[in-house]
C-alpha positions as CSV (number, residue, x, y, z in Angstrom):
1,M,-7.0,172.0,153.6
2,T,-6.3,175.0,152.6
3,A,-4.9,177.9,154.9
4,T,-5.5,181.8,154.2
5,V,-2.5,184.0,154.9
6,H,-4.1,187.6,156.4
7,P,-1.4,190.4,156.4
8,I,-0.3,191.6,160.2
9,G,0.2,195.3,159.1
10,A,3.6,197.3,157.7
11,A,7.1,195.4,158.4
12,R,9.5,197.8,161.3
13,A,12.8,197.4,161.0
14,P,14.4,196.7,164.8
15,S,14.6,199.1,167.6
16,L,15.9,199.4,170.7
17,E,14.5,202.2,171.8
18,P,12.3,200.8,173.2
19,M,14.5,199.5,176.3
20,F,16.9,202.2,176.5
21,Q,13.2,204.9,176.4
22,L,12.7,202.2,179.8
23,V,15.6,202.5,181.4
24,A,16.8,206.2,180.4
25,A,16.8,208.1,183.8
26,D,18.9,204.9,185.3
27,L,21.3,205.9,183.0
28,N,21.1,209.1,183.5
29,Q,21.6,208.5,187.4
30,V,24.7,206.5,186.7
31,N,26.2,209.1,184.4
32,A,25.4,211.6,187.6
33,V,27.6,209.7,189.8
34,I,30.4,208.9,187.5
35,L,30.4,212.8,187.2
36,D,30.7,212.8,190.5
37,R,33.3,210.1,191.7
38,M,35.3,211.3,188.7
39,Q,37.5,213.7,190.9
40,S,40.7,212.7,191.7
41,E,44.5,213.9,191.6
42,V,45.3,211.2,189.3
43,A,45.0,212.4,185.9
44,L,44.2,208.6,184.8
45,I,40.9,208.7,186.3
46,P,38.8,211.7,185.3
47,E,40.6,210.9,181.5
48,L,39.1,207.3,182.5
49,A,35.3,208.8,184.0
50,G,34.8,211.6,180.1
51,H,35.6,208.2,177.8
52,L,32.9,206.2,179.6
53,I,30.6,208.9,179.4
54,A,31.1,210.2,176.3
55,G,31.6,206.1,174.6
56,G,28.5,204.6,176.1
57,G,30.5,201.4,177.6
58,K,28.8,201.5,180.3
59,R,25.3,201.5,179.4
60,M,24.8,198.1,177.8
């Protein structure tokens, strides 16, 4: 018995980009809520909110 191998195309590097495209609008809404609610008399609150948005820690 023999088998024939048929190539299925060029190999692609793995990417999360298609998944990010699916949730991009939601992530932008999350950023907007954080920006809206980050105003506080407590100095640490706006600073932490800025880090969340800049670092993307809430994303995945």
